[in-house]
N, C-alpha and C positions, 0 to 999 in steps of 0.2 A: 350438619354439625353434630347431630345426635349420633349418627353412624360413626363419625370420626372419634367421638368420645368413647363409644363402646369399644372400638378397635384399640384405642389407647389403653382402656381398662383391661381388655383381654390380653394385650401385650404385656402389661405390668404383671398380670396374674401368671402368665406363662413364665416370665422372667423370675418371679418369686418362687414358683415351683421348681424351676431349673436350678436356682441357687440352693434351695432346700435339698434337692436330690444330690447336687454336687457336694454339699457339706456332709450328707449322709454317707456318700460313697468315698469320701476323702480318706486316704490311708494315713495311719500314723507315721510320724517321722522316725526312721531307724537311725540310731546314733553310733553304731559300731559294736562289734562282738567281743565277748570275753567269756571263756569257758562255756561256749555253745549258745549263749543267750546275749541279746542286745538290748540296751535301753531303748524304749519306745515312748514317744511323747505325742500328746494331742490335747489341744485346748488348755495348755499350761499344766497338764497332769502327766504322770509317768507310770510306765509299766515295763514289761519285758516281752520280747518276741523271740521265736525260735529261728533256726537257720533258714527257714522258708519265708520268713517275714510275718508269720502268723503270731498274733498276740496270745501268749500262753499264761502270762501273769497279768491280771487286769490293770488297765490304765486308770489308776485311782489315787496314786501317791503324789504328794506335793514335791517330793524329791526322792531320788534313789542313787545309790552308788553301784558301780559295776560289781558283778559277781566275782568273788575271790575266794578260792578254796571252798567253793560250793555254797557260799552264803552271801547275802547282800543286805546292807543297811538301807532302810526305807523310812520315810516320814509321812505320816497321815494324821490329819486333825491336830497338827502341830506337835505330834509326839513321835518318837523314834522307836523302831523295832527292828528285828532281824528275821529274814526269811531264808528258806532254802529254795532249791530250784523248782519245786512244784508249787511254790507260793505259800506253803505252810509256815506259820510263825514258829520260830525257835525262841525268840524273845518277843513278848507281846508289845504292841506300840503304846508304851506307857511312860517313856523316859524323855526327859528334856534334852539329854545328851547321851550318846553312846559312842564310845571310841574303842576300837580294837586294841586290846592289850597283847594279844597272842595267847596261845595255850587254850583257846576256846573261852577266854575270859574277856570282859568288856568293862572299861571305866564307865560308870553310869551316874546320871544326875536326876534327881526328882526334887523339883523346887529348889530349896537352898541346901539340900542334903545330897551327899555323894556316897557311893559305895562301889563295889565290884560285883558283877553278876556273871554267872556261867551260862553258856548257851544250852547246857544239859542239866536237868534237875538232878539233885543228889540228896541223900538222907539228911534230914534235920535232926534235932535232938529231942523231938516230940513224937517220933514215930511216923512223921510225914516226909515230905520232900520240900526243898527250897531251891531257888536259883541265886540266892544272895551268898556270894563267897565271902565278901566283907560287907557287913550290914550298912545301911544308909544312916550312919551316925557321924559322918565326917563333913568338915567344912570344905574340903577340897581333896582330890586325889590326882596324882600325876606320875609320870615316869621321869626319872632323872638319873644322873651319874652321882653316886655316893661312894666316896673313897675308891673311886676308879671302877666301881661295879654298876651295871645297869640295875636299877631298883625301882620298885613301886613305893611311892611316898604318900602316906595317908595322914592328913592334917586335921586335928580336932583340938579346939581350944588353944591354938597356938603351938601345940606340941606335935611333932612328927613321929609317925611309926614307919620305919624303913623295912621293906621286905625285898631282899635280893630276888630278882626275877629267876635266877637259877634254882631257887628253892620252891618255885610254884608247882612244878610237876610233882614233887614228892608230897607237898601239902595236899594236892588234889587226889593223889593215890590214897593218902591216909584218910581223907574225908569221903572216899568212895565216889568220887565224881566219875561217871561213866567215860570210858575211853581215855582216862588220864595217862595210861601207859603209852598212848600214841598222841602226844600233844601237837597242836597246830602251831607252827612257828611263823610269826608275823613277818611277811616280806620275803619268805623263802620260796621262790618259784623258779622253775626251769625255763629255758627258752629253746625248745626243740624246733628245728627247721622243718620237720615233717608233721608237725601238729598245728593245725590252723585254729584260730580262736572260734571258728564256726563249727568245728568238729564236735560230734556228740561226746567223744572220749577225752576232749581237752581238759575237762574238769577232773577226770579220773587220773590222767597223766600228771596234772598239777598236784593232786592230793597224794598220790602214791609216792611222788618225789619228795614232797614236803614231809611225809611220814617216814622217810628213809626205808620204804619197802621196795621201791623199784627205781632204778636209775636208767639213763639212756644206754644205747649200745655203742656209742662212740660217734665222733664227728658231729656232736650236737643233735643227734637223732634219737628218736624213741622207738622207731620201727613198730608202729601200732598194729600192723597186720601180720607181723612175723609170729609164727606159732611158738608156743611155749613147749619146751621139752620136759620130760619126766624129771631130769636133773634140776632144771630151773624151777619147776613146781615144788620140788622138795627143798630147794634152797629157800624159796619164799616161805614155805611152811616152817622151816627151821628158824628163820629170822623172826617171823611173827610169834612163834612159840617163845623164843628167847626174850623178845621185847615185852611180851605180855606177862611173862613170869618173873622178869627182872634180873635174869642172869646176864652174862657179858658175851655170849656167843655171837650175837648180832653185831657187836662192836669190833670183833676180831677180823683181821684181813683174811681173805680166802686164799689158802695155801694148800700145798699137797698135790699129789697126782693120783687119780684124776682130780680136777679142781672141785668136783662135787662130793668127794669122798667124805669130808668132814660133815657136810649137811646130811648125807645119807645116814652116817653113824649117829648124828644127833637125833634125827627123826626116829631111828630104831630105838635109841636109848630112852626117848620120850614117849614111846608107845604109839607114835603116829603111824608107823608102818612096822611090819615084821621083817626080820632078816630074810632076804631072798625073795621077798614079795614082788619086787621089781628087779629085772635083770638087764633090760635094755634102757639105759638112762638117756641115750641120745635121741630116741624117737619122740615124736610129738605126744604129749599127754592128752588123753581124751577128756572131754568135759565131765564125764562120769567119774573118771579117776581123780580129777581135780577136786570134785565135790567130796569124794571119799577122803582124800588126803587132808583137805582143809577142815573138814568136819571133825576130824580126830585130834586136832590141836586143842590145847586147853581153852583157847579163846573160842573156837568153834563149838565146844561143848558147853561153855558157860553163857553164851548169848541167849537171852530170853526170847521166847516165841512172841511175835506180834501179829501173826496171821494164823487162822485156824488150820491145824495140821490135817484134820479130816477133810476140810474143804480143799486144801492143797492137793491131797491124794486124789480127790475126785476131779480136780480141774486140770492138772498137768496131763496133756494128751498123749505124750510119747514115753512115759515112764509108768510102770505098774509095779505093785508089790511083788517082790521076788526077783526083780531085775537086779543086776549088779549095781551096788551103791544106791539102790532105790531109797532106802531110809535116810541116807546122808543127803541125797538130793531133796527129798521132801522136807527134811529138817531145815535145810538152808533156805528154801522158799518160805517156810513158816517163820524163820527168824529175820526175814526181810533182806537177805543177802542176794538171793537169786530172784530174777524177775522174768526169766524167759527171753526168747529172742523175737517174740512177736506179741500181739495183743491177746493171743490164746494161751500164753504161758508155755509155749513149746520149748523144750529143753535141748534137744539134739544131743543125747548122751554120748553117742559114738563119734561125734565130730571133734576135731582138734580145737584148741583154745588159743585165741590170739592174745598178744600182750595187752591190747586195749581192753579186751574182756577181762583178763586177769587183773588189770589195774582197778577196774570197777568192783570186782569181787573182793579183793583184799582191802580196798578202801572201805567198803560197807562193813566188812568184818571189824576193821580197826576203829571206825568212827560211827558211834551210835546214831548221830543226827542224820546220817546218810542212808539208814536202813528204810526199806520201802514197805508201807502198808498196801497190800494188794487190793483190798476192797474197802 
């Protein structure tokens, strides 16, 4: 009887150890991909996994929404915040309610008070920065149709303040909200047949389309691996310059022969390139040429550095001072636009540029929240 009891005890111990090991090795549940990341759940909490199923944003949230245009709403400790794809907070988790208004703005609630917050800080009136676009002094905020127009309605003391949504971009520009010239439009997403929700570039294809910087090539395709030509790079630079400076060139239809002539002329007039600097516009643009062209736009010159330039120069292994476009390349790394093609920051200056790579670069130029701190 004693031996039997010992065996039963040993069996129970083995079973307990097996169950503990099984729980420890249990993989989180993956719930489907969007913009390269999937919601992942375990023990009632949520995070995000990459295309290989590896958890890359910790499973710690009470709830999460899918990534859309490079950001996701999350709830932790019963408060809502906004993260980007590396898990960094754009809006700290301190809100009872967050609802995407579009334009990079969110309807927000703290206790009984409501306001509107920006995902990017902008100058306040005291020499600092704030993310409160409309302060937390309202009893309610909502979007509605007013006189046939889509509007933001802010209610305080029974009185409504009506702000047409069409005016928000100009207000953001006036208040120096970063990237206001390239607003994010809620619900404006493409559906390319050759872009999978698991692809690393799906977020960049979505954003470049949303920002009116890149479209598909026809038949609902994006052609992510197709190389960008010199002409296409100059058209991109011209459209970015136009949108950033507020003229109307980017709104005009592409006409004339050859089709890229107006973009080349615009880039020459804007000082992005010199007359005769490029002669073969149909060939693939190199990555170094792309860096040179985009760095000479008004936007490329105005973006602040977020990475040490001297450290960049020491780290990029295949570009050295004196090489063609070296200072442009180093500058775009320092500004968080370029990240290299591997973990060593390798640039490959003489290689061609794919449309997927171009989408990532122009999106980081246009949207400050997508720029990368390298260290």
